[in-house]
Each structure stands twice: as C-alpha cells, then as structure tokens.
N, C-alpha and C positions, 0 to 999 in steps of 0.2 A: 654551129655559126646562130643558134637561137640566143636571143636577148635574156637576162634575166630578169628582168626589173618584175613587177609585181602589180598585177593589175585589175584587183581586186576591188579598189575602192573608187566608190562613186563619184563621179566629178561632180564639183559644186560650181563650178563659176565657166564662162568662156576661154577663160585664159588657160584652165585644168584641160578643158578639149581640147583644144588648138592642141598642146604639148603631149596629150595621150595621143591624138595625132599623128604629130611626129611624131613621137615613140612609137606610132603602129606603124608609119609610112618606112620608118629604116627596116622593123623587122621584116617588112613586104620585099628592100633590098638583100637584107638576109636572107630571103627566101629563096630569093632570083640568084645571088650570090651562089648558091648549094645546089641549084641544079644548074648553074653552071659546071660547078663541079663537079657534078655528076655528068655531066656529058662529056667531060674531059678525061672520066677513067678509061682505064681500058678496060676491054671484055673480060677480061678474067675478074679483076675487079669490080667490074657491075658485077657481074652472076655472085660475085662473092655477099656486094650489098643486097642483092636482091635474093640470096637464103634465106634473109633475116637474123642474120649475128651482127648486124652490123648497121648503124645508121646512112641515110640518102649519100651523106660525103664518103662512105666506103672506109672510114677513118674510126670511127669514133664507134665501139663495141656496146652494144645492147647486154647491159648488166640487168633489167630487168622489165618484167611487162606488165602493167594493168590494162585491165580490159575492161568494157563499158558496153552499153547495149543502143545501137543509134537505129529510132525511129527511123521508116523510110520517111524521106520529108515529103510534105507537100504546099501547093501554095507560096505563102509568103515563109513560111520554114524553111524550104529547099533554099531560099537564100542563106541561112545560116550554116548548111553543111555539103556547101556547093565543091569544097576543093579540102582533103586534107590539109591545105599550107594557108587558109584564107581565116582560119580561124584564128585572128592574130588577135594584137591590142586592138588596132584601130578599129575592128568590126567587135569586139570586145565593147571597147568605150563608148561607140555608137548604140551598140544594144540598152547600154546602163542606162545613159544616157536618155532613149528613146521609155524604158520602165521609169525613171524619174519623173518622166513627164507625164506618163498616165497616169502615175501615184497621184499627183497633185489635181488632175484633174478628174471631175466627178465621176464614177465607174459606170461607165457604158451598160447597153442590155448584152449581157454573155451572148455571143455566135452560135451558132451551130456547129464551130468547130474547137469553139474555146472553153474546151471540156473540162473534168477534174485531172485526166490523165494526162493531158499539154501541161498543166500547172503544175501535176509531180513530175513530168521529165523535165521540166524549167528548172525546177528546183534541185534534181540531182544535178542537172548540167551547172550551177551556181555552184555547188557545193566544189564538184569536179576542180571547175576551172580557179575558183579559193584554192585546195587541197594541191594542184597543179601550181598554181602563184607561190606559195609558199614552199612548195620542192623547188621552184627556180632562188626563190631566195635562200634558201639552203645550200646550194650551188652547183646542183643536179641539172645536168641539160636534158629538155626531156622534145620529142618527136613524135607527132600522133599519123594516124593512116586509118583512115574510114572508107576506104577502098579499096581495101583487099577483096580477096575470093573468099570471104567468110562474110556471108549475107548480114547483115543487122547487128555485127559486131566492130568496136570501134579500137583500136590499140593503143597503147599510150606509150612507147620507147623509153624507157630512160638510161644513160650514161651517166657515169660518175667518172668525173677528170681527175688527173692527177690529187689537184691540190684537199677535192674534197675526203681521197681515198686515206690520202696522209692525216687527214685531220681526223678523220673519224676514228681510223687504225688508232691512232695515240690514244681518243680517247675509250676503245674498249680496250686495249691495252695486247695489243695483237701480237705474242710475238714471233716475231719476222728474223730466217738466216744474217748472220754479219759475214763482214770476209775473212773475218776469225774460222779457221779452219787447225782440227785438231787429231789426233791419232788416239783411235779409238784401240783399246788395250784388253785382252781377256786375263782374267786376274791370275792364271799360273798356265803354266807352255802343257802342262797336263790339259786341261779344260778344251784350248783351243785347238790341240792335237784331237781331242774327241771330237769338237762341234768342228773340225774338219774333215774327218771323215767318215759325221751322221751330215755333211751336207754335200757330198758325193755321194751317197749312199741313197737318197734321199732327191738327190738331184733332178728325177724325172720326174718328182711330182711337183714340181714347184712348177709355179705357172710363167709362161714369158713375158715378163711384166718389167721394165725398170727398176720401179719400189720395191720389189719384190728381191731384190739381189743384196747380201750382206756385204757392206761397204766399211770399209775401217779407219777410214774419217767421216769425223761429223763436223758442220754447220753449229758454233756457237750461237745460240740465240738470244736472243734481247727482245722485252717489246720497244715495240716501234715509238720512234721520237723524232719529229720535226728539226729538233735542238741539233739531233744524233746521227742526223743522214750520212755522214761521213763514215762513220761504221757500217752501212748497210752498201752491198753489190747493185748499184743503181746503173749499169752499164745498158740493162735492156730494162726499163719504165715499163710496158706492155708488158712482161712477163713476171713483174715482180712479185705483183697480187692476182692470183690463178679466180683463173671465172668463181670456184668457191668460195673466194675472198670476196672478190667483187660484190657479189648477189649478199650475203650474209650483211656487207657494209650499207649497203643501197636499204636493205630491209631495215638496219637499226636508225637510217634517219625516216625512214617512212613511218615506223612505231612513233617516234617522236615529235612528228608534224603532226600540227592539227590542224583543225576545219572549226573558225569559231565564231562566223557569219551565219550559223543555222543558231535555232534552240540552242541546241545543247552542243560542247564539243567534242566532234567527232574525229576520230584516228582511221588511220586505216582500215582498223578490224569492223569499224562501225558504218564506214562508208561499205564495205563489202556486205556488213548484216542488211543495210538498207535497201541496198539494190544499185547506188552510186556507182560500183564497182562490180562487174563482174567475177573477178578471179584477179588474181596477182600471184604473179610467180615468176624464177631466173628461167634463165632457157637454159636447154640442152644444149652439148658444145657441139653437136651434127649428128646427121644420120649413123645407123647402124649399120644399112648394107644399100643396095645399089651399084650401078657404075659409078665409077669416076670421084668414089667418096673417099672424102681425104683422111688420114688418121689422127684421128681425135681419142680421149679418153673412154668417151662413154663406146666406142668399137670398139675399145680394145679390151673394155668390161664384159662386151655380149660375147667376145670370143674367146676370152680367159676365164672367165668367171659365170657366165648366165648362160655358158650350151652346157649340156647334159654327158654331150662326148666328153666333158675335163671332169666328170662327179669324181674321180679319184685323185685330182691335186689337191693341195692346198689352196686359199681362197686367198686373192691379192689385195691383202688386209688394207695394203699402204697405199692403193691407189682405190679403192673403197672411199676410204677417210679421205683422199684427196680431190675424189670427185662429189662426194655428198657430204660430208662432215664428221666430226669426230665422235656425236651423237649415234650416228646410222654405222659408223667406222666401228664400236668400240660393238653394237649390238652380235653385230657375223664375227667377230673377234669370237666373244664371249659362245656365239653358236655354234661356231669351229671350234673350240675347246671343252663345249658339252659332247658333241659328238665323238671327236678323237677319244677322249675317256668313257663313251657309250663301248669303244669297241674290245676292252681288260672285261666290259662289266655282263657284255654279249659271250663273250667266250667262255667265262667261269657258270652262267644262266647256260649254256648251251651245256657246258658237260654236267651238269646238277641234274639237267633232265635227261641225259643220256644215262647216269648214273641210275637213275630211276627205271630206265627204262630195261636195261642190264637185269636191275636186282628184282623185276617183279615177281619173277618164274620163283624164287628162293624166299619171298616177304610170305611168312607163314598165317599171318591172322589173313590174307587175301585165300592164300590156299586152303585155309578151313572153312574160309563162305565161299568158295567154288567147292569144296567137296559134297555133292550130293549124298553120300554115305551117313550127312548126319543126319537130315532130314529135321532140319529146324523149324516149327511153324512161327510164321509172327505174327503179330494183332494188324488187323487193319488199317489200312492207313486213310481210309475216310469213314464218313457215319454211312450204313446200311448201305448202299450201292458198290464198296471195296469189299473182298471179301478175305480171309485166312492164304497167307503168301509163303512161302517157302526159302529160306534164305539165301540157298544155291542161286535164285535169281537174279541177284545183286550180285553177280559174279562180276558181268563187265566192269559196272560202275564200282566196285572193288578192288580192281586191279587198273586203271584210269587214275582211280583216288590215289594211289602208290606213288604214280609217275612225281606226284609234285608234294605230296606228303609222306616225306621221308628222312630220317635223317641229314642228307645234304643238305636240305633248305636251310636249316637252322643255321649250319655255316654260311650260305650264302646269306640270309638274312642279316649275319655278323658282318658280312664281309659288304652289305653293301651300304652298311651303315660310316662302316669305313671309309667306302669309295665314297661316299658323299662328302667326307671331310676333306677327304682328297682334292675332291675336286674344288671346293671351294676354297683350297687354298692355295692349290694351282693357279686357279684364276685370279687370286688374286694377285701372284706373281707373274701373273702375262699381264696383268692389268698397269702396273707399276711398269713393267718393260713397255710398255706403249703410251704411259705417260711422258716415260723420257725421250722415246722413240719421235714423238709427235710432240716434243715440246711444253708440255702441259704439266710439268714439276713447277710446284709453287702455286699453277691457276686457283682459283676461289671465284667462285660464282659469284657474280654481284647480284643485289636485287632486283631484281625483273623489271618492266612497265608495268602500272596497272592495267589491268584488261578495261576493255571498254565497258564491258555490262557493271565493271565494279564503278567504274566513275560516272557512268550514268544514275545509278543505284543511289550515289553520293549528291548529284547532281538533284536527285528528286528530292532529297533529305533536307538538302538545304533551301529549296527551295521554297518545300513547307514551312521551316525555318523563318524563311525571309516572312510570311506571307503572317506568319503568329507573330511577327515582331523580335524573333528571338536572335539571339549576336552567338556566336561562337565563333573562335580563332579559329579552326580548321576540323572541317567534317572527316570522320573518317565511321565508316559500319562497325558496330558492337555487339557484342553478343546478343545482346536485348532485340537488337535491330533484326539479327538471323535468328533469335528464339523458335517462329512458326517455321521456319525452313528446314532446323534441326528434327523439330517432332517430327514433322511430315516425314525428315528422313527415317526416322525410330520406328516410325507406324510402317511404313513402305518395304522398310527391309526387315522389321518381324515379318510383315504380310506374306513378301517373296519368297522369305523361308517356308513360310507354311503353308502356299503356294506347291513348294518342292516335296513337301512332306505328306501334303493329302494326294498327290500324284504317287510316290511311291507306294502310300497305304490303298489304290485306287489298283494300281497293279498286282498286290498283294492280294488283294480279290478275285482280280480277273484269275492271278494263278490258282486259287482256290474252288472256284466254280467250274473253271474250266477244267478240272484233274477229276472234280466228280461228275462230268458233263461226260468227260472220255471213260470214264470205267462205265458208266453205263449202257457205252459203244458195245454193240453184238459183235463189232468185227474183231477177232480174236489180237491180227496184229496190231491195229488201234491201241489195243486196252497195252498192249506189252510196251508198247513207246513213248506212255504216258507221259511220263517224267521227262524226256528227251523233249518233248513236244512243247510242255508246258513248260521248263525252264529256255528254249533256245524263240519261244515265241514270244515271253514274257523279257526275256533281254534287248530282244529285237525292238518290242513296245517301250522299253527304257532308252534304248538308245533315242529313237526317233524323240521320244519326248525332251531327251537332254539338247537334242538340238535346236529342234525348235524353241526350248523356254532361256537356251545361250544369246538368241538375238533379240527373247525378249527383254533379257535381264543385262544384257549392256545398254538396249535404250534406255531400260528404269535407271540404269546407273547414272548415266550422264545427263538425264532430267532432274535428278537427286540432285546431282553434285551442281549445277547450273542455278537449283534452287538455291544454294547457298553464299555464291557470287563470290566465290573465292576471289581475292586478290591480283593476283600474280599467276598467269600460265602455270609456273612451278605449282604452284599450291593447286593450281584447278588440277595440275596432272596427277599429282597422288592422292586425292581423296577419290577421283575416277578410278585409280588403278584398285585404292582400297575395296571399295564398294564392289566393280567389277569383280575383285576375286575372291572374296568373301561370298558373293549369288553363286558365282558359275560355279565356285571348291564346291560347295552347298550341295548342286546344282549334280554335277557331277558324280561325285561322294556318295549319296545320301541310300542307291539303292546298297551297293557296294556294301556299304557302315552296315545296312538291318543285315543282308544272309553272313556278313565275316561274322556279327557280335549279339544279333537279336533273333534269328530264326534259329527256331528247335527249341529255343529256352523258354519260351512263352506259349509251352504246346499244353501242359500239364500231364496227364495219364491216364491209359485206356480205363473206364468206368468214369473219371473225372477232370473228361478235358476242358481246355478255356476256349471259348467260343464269341466270337464278335458279331455280334449285334442277333444274336442267340439262334444263330443259326450256321453259321460260317465256322467251322472248325479251324487253329491256326495250323498252318502248315509245319510239317516235321523237316529235319533233314537227312538224306537217304543213308543207306547205314554205313557207308563209307564216311560219314561225316558233309559238313557243308562245305569242305573246302575244294572240292570239284564243280559244284555249284559255284560257288564265288569267282572260281577261276574262270568260269564258261561267262560268267556277267563281267568280268573283270577285260577280258579277250576281247569278246563282243564290241564294248561300249570302247576299250581304248581301239580297235583298229577301224571301229567305223568313224569315230571322230578324225581319225587321222587319215581316214582313207575320203571322207566325204564331206568334213567340213575344212579340215586342214589343204586340200590337194582340191577336190574336185570342185568347192563353192570359190578358192582361188583362183583356177582357171577359168571357172565357166561365170562366174557373175562378172570380171570385165567384159568377157564376149559376148555375155547377156545385153550389158550396158552396149556396146558400140551398136549391135545391132537394135537398139532402141533408137540409136543416134539417127543412123542408116532412115529406119522409119520414118521418124519425125521430122527426117532432112528430105522424105519422098525423092530420092535417088539411091539408084542400084547399088550393089557392092562394087562392082566394073567404074561406072561414072565417080565411086567416092573415091575409087585406086587411083583412078585417073586426076583424080581432082585433088589431090596429095601429091603426088608427084609434082605439084605446080604450088601446091604451098609453100607461105615462106617459113622459116623457122616457130618465129612468135607462133603463126597459128596453124601450122600441127601440133605444138606441145598444148595448145589451149582446148582441143579433141581430147590428150591423153587423160586419165582419172588423175581429180585430186592428190594429196600425200595426205593421211587420217592419221599420221603419227603410227610408232613402234608400240603403243600397247595392244593392238592386236596380235603383232607379232610375239612378242613376248609372254601374252598371257596362255597361246596355243602351250607354247615351250615348256612355261613353267606347270600348267595342267599335266604334259606330257609326263615332268618330273617326279608330279605326285604320284602317277600311275606306275613309273619308275622304282621308288624309292618305300611309298608307301605299306603297297600289298603285295610286295617283290617275295613273299617267303609263299604265297597261294600260287604265281604266277611267273617262274623263272627265267622265260623267256622273252617278259618284258622288256627289259632293254634289246634286245635283239631287234622285235620291230621297229621300237624306238628309235635306232641306229640306222636300218634300211631307211624310216620313213623321214629324217633327219637327212639323208643324202639326197633326198630326189625334195627334200623341202629347202635345203640353202638354194639350189639350183632354181625352184620353182620362186624364191625374192629374191633371186638376183635378177630372172628375168621379166617380174613385176615390178623390180626398182629400174631397172635400164630401159625398159621398151615399151612398159607401159601405165609407167606414173610421171606425172608432172616432176621434175627437179624438185627436191624439196629445199627449203632454205639451210644451208648449212648451221646448226650448231655446236657449240663445245661443248665436252661434258670429258669430265675425268674418272667415271664412272658410271656403272648402270642404273644406281640410285637406290631407290624402295626394293627394286627386284630382287636385290642381294640378300637384304631384310629379309626378304618373303620367303627366298630362296634356303636360307638358315632356318627362317622358322619348320615349315615344309622338311626340311634334314633331321630336325630334330623329332615334331612329331611322327618320323615316321618308325624314330625308334622304339618311341611308344606303341606304336599301332601293329607293327612288327612282334613284337611282345606279346601283345596280348592275342595278335591271328596265330601263334605258334602255341599259347598254351590254351588258350580256347577254341577256338574253329578248331585245328588239327589233333590227331592223337598223340601228338610227341610225348605228351605228359602222361598220358593215361597210360602209354605202353612203358615207361620208365618206372611210372609206380609199380605195374603189376610182376613186370621183371625182375625188382629188386626188393618186393615187400611183399608179394602175395604166390610168386610164381614157384610150384613144388619144388624145381630144377634148375630155376636162374633162366630159363626161355620163354619164349611167347606162345608156348603150347598151349592152349586152354584160354589165353586172352578173348576171342570173340565168347567164348562164353561166359568170361568172368565179365561182360561189359552190357550181356542182356539179363533183364528182370524176369518175374514170371506173372503171370495174369490169370485167374481164374474167369474165363469166357461168362461163367453165370454172373457178374459184378458188374455188366456193362450196364449203363444207365435204358430206362426205355424207349425205345425209339432209335437206336443206336447200333442193335446189334446188327450181323450183317446178313442181307438176304436169302447168300445161298452161303449157310454154313457150311457143307459137306461140297462142297468144286475140289477139293484139292482128292477126294473120293473115302473121306474116311472122316468121322464124328470129333472134334477137334475140344477138349476140355481144358488147356491148358497152351497159352498163346506166349510168346517172348517177345519183349519192345524193348529197344538201349535205350538204358536208364539204369543208374546206381539204387535199387529200390527194395524195402526187404519184402520177400517172394507174402504171398497171400496165407501161409498157414504159420506166418510170424506171430508174436504176441504184437507185435507192430506194424500191420501189415502194411505196405505201399509207402513207408515210415525212407526216408533216406537213409542207408546205409552208413556204418564204419567210411565204407571204400568212394564212397563219393566225398564226403569230408577229409580222407587222405589226398582223395584227386585235387581237391580243392584247395588246398593249403599246399600242393606244391606247382601247382597253377601260378597260384599269388607268389610263391616264393621265387620261382622263375622270373614273374615280370620285373619282380623288385630285383635280384640277380644281373638279370640281362639288360634293364634298363641303365642300371647304374654303372655295369662294366663296360658298358658300347661306349657310350654318352665319355666314359671316362678316356677309354681309349681314343675317341674323337678329339679330346682334349688336349690328350698327349700329342697328337697328329697335327692339330693346331700351336701349341708350345715347339714343337720341333721342329718344323718347317717354319724360316723366318717369313715375312710378308714382301721384303723386299728381297731379289735375289745379291749374293752381295757385289758380282762387279756393276749390277747396277746403281747399288749404293754408292761404289767407285767413283764412276765415273758423274754422276750426279755433286758427288765432293769436290773433281775435278774442272767442274764447268764452273762451280763457284770459285775455285782459287783462280783458275784461269778469267773470268767475268771480272775481279779483282785486279790483277794484273794489266787488264786491256783500260780498266779506269786509271789505275794508277799511271801508265805510259802516258794517256791523254792526259789526265791531269800535268805530269810532267812536264810534254811537250809543251800545252798552254805557258806554265811557268817559263818554261827556258824559252818561248816566243815575247813575253810581256819582259822579260830579260833583258834580251836582246833589244827592243826597241826602247827598253827603259836608257841603258846602255848609249844607242848610237842618238837620242834624243843628249843626252848631256854630254856627249861626246859634241855635237854641233852646238850648245851651248855653250860649251867650255871652246871651241875653237873660235867660236863669235864673240865672248865676252872673256876672253883670257884675259889678252893685253889690258883690260880696264881692272880687273880683277883683282891680279896682283898688285898694282901699289896700295890696293886698300888692305890684302891684308898687310903686307909690309910697314903702312903705316901704324898699322891695329898693332901691329908687333911693337914696333916700336914706344906707340905710346904704353903697352905694358911694359917697357922696359923702364922707364920711367919711373 
C-alpha cells in the first residue's frame, strides 16, 4: 500500500512544500491502513509475514532485499529513525527543506557532533532515498525495517507487482509455458522400449522429486508478451512467475535504475561498493530443518540433493535449475556428466594397475635388476659423500615402477584420449537436451549492462575532456586508455610465472642438498631410505607451495582484471577465468612437468657432471626411470589438492567465518542459535555467505581434469581418485549452495561458456603430453628398440645391461671421487651408469652411441604417430556422434510447426471476429437505410437505361 511517488526533488516554494506535506500525510494514512490490515490477519498469516517472506500485509511477497548500515541515533538524529514507517514523504520533504534553509544561511561553526562521519552517513542516506524513489517510479513496492533483531542493519524489502513482472518479462524475452500442450514421443518404438527398461532399472537411483520424472507431455513455450497474455495459463498469477524468476526480474530493474543526484551516476553495484548498501540478495524459499517447517523447494533440495545419504542417486537437475537458475543448473549437470564418465575410466585404470601387479613377477628387466648374482656396481649418485652401490639394491623401485610402466599404460593413454573426446561429445548432447527441456532453444545472450567501474572511468574521462574544452559524441575506453593496464598485466603474469619456476628450482636445490646431507648420516637406515625420504618431502613441499600460491594467484588475477576495466560482467568473467587458469595451471603442473621431461636429462655423465652454482650436481632419476617419481609427485599433489583445498577448505572456511561473526557480535553459540530461531527470513539470509560465482567451482574441476588426462600414463589410478572426490564434491557443493550461501540471482545461460573451450584445449594438450611421457619418461620405447633391433633372441633378456654404460673411476674430476671407495668390500675400477654412451676403451670414449640415436629416432617417431593417430580417432568420434540427439532435433522442429499453427489459428480467429463484426455492421446499416437505398438504386438503373 506504499505510494509510488518520487520524493527526491527539493521543494522550491511553499506551495510545493504543502503538496509534498499532503502526500506525506497520505502516506501516513497508507501506513495506518497497513497496520490495520496487519491487525486483521489470522495468527497463521501473521506468523507467515513475521517469518520474513512477505510484507506486513501478509500478501505481497518479498522478492529482493537491500540492506544498509543504521547508525545508533543520538540527539536530533534519533527522530530520523524513530520508526520503520515514519521515514515517509513528509519527514523527507521537511528534512530537505531544512537542508535548503541551512544552505542559504552562512555556515555556522561545526559543533562537536557535526563530524565528517555524520556528513558521510547523510550522503549515503540521501543516495539511498533517491535510489529507492527511482525504484518506486519503476513500479516496485518497498517496505523498510530498521527495528529488527539485527542491530545496526536496516532492510529494504522489495516486491514486484504483476504489471512490473509482465513488463520486465517481456523486455527480458522470458520464455513461459503456454496453454498449448503436446505429446513428446520417442523416435522409434525400439528406443522407447529401451528407455522404459532403463528407467525402470535405474528408478532407485532417481531422486524423489517431481521435476525429475519423465513426462510424455510438454507445454509449448513462447516469449512472454503482454499483448498475448491469453496464450498463457494465468489462472494462478502468484505461481506463474516463480521465486527464481521474480528475483531475477527485480535484479534487472536494480541494474537499470541509477542514482543521478550524486557527483557521478551510480547504480546498485556502485552503491554497494561505496557502502550505501551493505548487501543485495533474493530470499531463500524457507527453512531446511526444524519443527513445523512448510514444504518448499529448498528443503526438498536439502533432503534429496545435499545429503550424503543420497550420494548414489542422480542429481535433481531440473529442481536445481528451478531454484538457482540455468547457469548453476548447467554447472551441476556438467559435473554430474563428468562424474558419470569417470566410472568407465576408473574401471579401466584399475584393470591396468592390476595388470601391472599381476605381471610384475614375470617382468624380465625387474628380475635382472633384483638378481644379486649379477653383482653390477653402479657409479655414485652424488659427489664425495655417496659411494658405489649395487644395482640389486634398486629392486623395490624397479618392481614398483613396473606397476605404472608397462605395455598396458600405452593402451590406457589411447583410451583416455578417446574417453576425453567421448566426454566432450556426450556433454554437448546432454547440453542440447537440457536446452530443449529448459526452453533455451533460440536463446541468445544480449549485451549486458556496463559495469559500474567502467561507467565511472568513462565519466572521469569525459570530465577531463570538459576541463580541456574538448567535445566528443560518446565517450568510451579505448585501447590507448587501457594500454598501461595491458602492460601491467603482461609484466605481472610473466613475473608470477617466473615466481612459480623459481620455487620449482628452489625445491630442486632442496632435493639435491638434502640427498647429500642424508648420505652423510651415520645411521644406515637413514642412508638406505634417502630416495624415498627426499621424494616424499619434496612432493609435500610442492603441495604446500601450490596451495598457498593458488590463493595468491586468484587475488592477483582479479586485481589485474580490474585494472583492465572490462565493459560488461561477461567480459570481466572471461578475462578473469583466462588469467586464473593460466596461473593456476602453471602453478599446479610445473613440478610435474620438470620431473617428467627435464629431470635426469640435464645431468651430464660421470667425470663431467652438470653443476648448479658450481656446487650442486643436478639430480638423476632412479634406475627404474623417473616415472615412479612422477607418479609420487602426481598422486600427492592431486590427492592433497582434492582433500585439503577442495574439501577441507570448503568445509572449514565457512565454519571459521561463522565463528568470527560469533566473536565479533560477542554472543555465545547458544545465544546465537536462540536468536536465529526468532530472526526473519531476510535477516537469516543476511548472515549467510554471499555467492562469489562459479569460477572457483569450475576451476578446481578443470585442474582435476588436467590431472586425469595430462599425465594419466604415469598414474592410471587418477580417474578413480577423481571419481571418489567428485562423489563427495557434489554433495559438498550442494550443501554449500543450499544451506551456507545466500541465494544467487538466477542467470540464464545455454552453455558453460569459455570452460568448454578450455576443456577442449586441455584434452588436445593431453594427447601430446602423454605421447612424450610414454616416449621419453617411460622405458616403453627403449624396450621395443632393444627387443626388435638388438636382442639376440628377440626377448628382453640382457635389456638392463644394454641400457648401462661403462665408466673408468680414474676419470673422476678432482674432488668428486667417493670418500669410501671400498664400502662394498672390494676395489672398484669400472662402474656403470644409465645412458647410451661409448665405453672408455672406445676410440671415442663417452660419446653418444648408435643405440642412443636409434632410441631417439624411435621416440620421436612414436610421438608423431601417436599424436596424429589419436587425434584422428578423436576427430572421427567427434564426426560420428551428432551434437544434437535425433529425438531432440525432431521435437524442436515439431515445436516450431506447432507454434506456427498456434499463431495461424489465432490470426484466423481474429479475422473471423473482424468479419463477423463487419457483417453485423453491414446488416445493421442495411436494415436501417435499406428502404432509402433501394429507390436510389432503381433510379440509377433507370437513368442508365435511357
């Protein structure tokens, strides 16, 4: 019952003051009428309004809420905030009159209470009043509450009446269901039987929600139009626009409404940033637990989606979309498809791992390494403190390496490349099906409103030109304006990547120095476990550094994006995603890339090693190759990120923030719990965490996708760990969205945007990376070359000896020979090391042998063949599988035909009505003027006859 007049203008005459006073008195009458209406409500209705979902009249639903800070009133300021209903047109007009009178008089000396903070608060209040007046002019209805149970916070409740909903729905081109219903049929009877059988088998896996049931009928949808309201079923106007749609409509109005009285034009984003408002959010539908809680979609989502007890069930994607909007619905639909596709990948990965376990005892190279009778003496692993060692001491490492370095891993790499292609195609088809079911076919994203920061920069630019007396048609930010920001972006991105490489190099130095220090230990147990200790601790250090830098890089990427001042929210989001992905991708995979492709290749040879800072000798791989160390690094990083960053952080940080709010408010947990029971819905939602976007959720899944696909040749169990993580992740994210976050504004989207392109890029890179891992990191190619080119009997016997070169210990550089040369119990003249080099008695000692060049040629050939064959197979999969399912294509075509028929019938109906009206009018005219017209016609005929 609030008036929609705007009261921001300052009255210039006594007549205007009287008019505004009359309007203020009318508004007081409206408030009294609302109070009478509230007193006439039933106890049930009163309880419902007090719960905060409705205005005080118990009829108008709260669609959106704005919150602002309320300073504790004192003295003359107390009268301004005496009641939530007294801040009406009368008090505002009188206040402005006093302000105008003060401005005309000389400024008095500022009193002790007239501080700059008070002026700042008054400025915020005037901005709010103007903005809220503009909202009323847009047709929205507002109600204030400053006397709630949340001290220091005022609430502006916003309701969108029916006419505003219709107007904005037409502007936004929202597709709404019409009265027309048609039957959805399968493409063939065979497919229908198959789908029926599958639905019966998987019925226990479906959540118990109405939106998830397969229906054979569907409402024909059409963009809402006020002129064609008769096409839509408006029998229940309260439920025609659901709460999600109402919130998005109000948010659209808030984005368009500006506050122009201040120095700069300010929208809702600027008002939030300047502190005029503290928060803006739509309300959740109701509570999720407690006694006498009414059924609502939020409670249903909490029970059928956010509970860990339903981890084995499908997600209620339809209900998620209904409550949170299409953009969030698509994210969880994508996450569900990705998790389902991980099931076959996990099964194959486990089979490959079990194959390695079963065949480890039959692996001839491992048997040769473990055979102590061979007594192969190896060269020292470090200078001076390390001594000679026997090859049989590396038996455990060799056997463990076979678990991940066997012929099955090549098959698994090819399988995962094709799996990625199938996953992308499956998601495209699923996305098209959802577009059809959610009435998003034909939806095109319109250009978004300019961001507040962009408008502010444009305003600054125009003001500068006004001072310089320059004229321009319409100002906008050009590349020249953004050039400093672009240069800063490039320099900072390179600097951050350089920091990542520097930290990786620091961990390398840690491994080298720690290995040398442990070899100097007098404890034999410590000396025997040097490699395992150094590998594990270095991997944990890398994990901690990655977790810390992830947070730093996220903040740096946001700061760099804000420097660019993108025009729209979509442009801002895409640029932020690109920078964040680059930095976090480099951060997560730099240590892994070093181990896979650089470690052990920049070493040199005995007698001519490569040194860092002339004192640190570059580290070598174990005799089983670097694949085992790569597996350790990959598993610790992947599991650590998933367990700590993705799960513990998401659970712990909200709990920690809630604890901090308890401490700040100086209330115990029991007092807070008792207080929350009496809070209104809009007050309870105020204490929830604000929604920060889907970028962090997508980012952690994309990085995980990289772990699953990029180095899967070295860690076939990666899909299994990703699957187990995602089962928990889905329910964890669900609980966070339903119970711990404010309700996000529903956003429409027909796809997952730039994330799909990133996925395709990672899948393509994965093919190349796995080709190099198999060729250069594993021993797959050297084994093939030996078996088919150098083996005397075509078997793997003698492979270990073939890969070892000879070194004369007298050729050690000065100061690098072992301090204890006879620790094995005998004097050593010749030691062995892993490389393809000529022996010391050769005419070209220690030069690369012909075996090295044969293996290198085979490795490069394998990379080229593997890459092209796998990519060709992926393209074939992409070509064979259509992007749009055939039944969906048929239904979309059928919808177009039905829509045309509907409009044709409507036009025919209109023409028939017009014809009937015309016919009736002619009959009336003929009956009224018929006797007079007939003689004229006769005379006219007679005149023609003469």
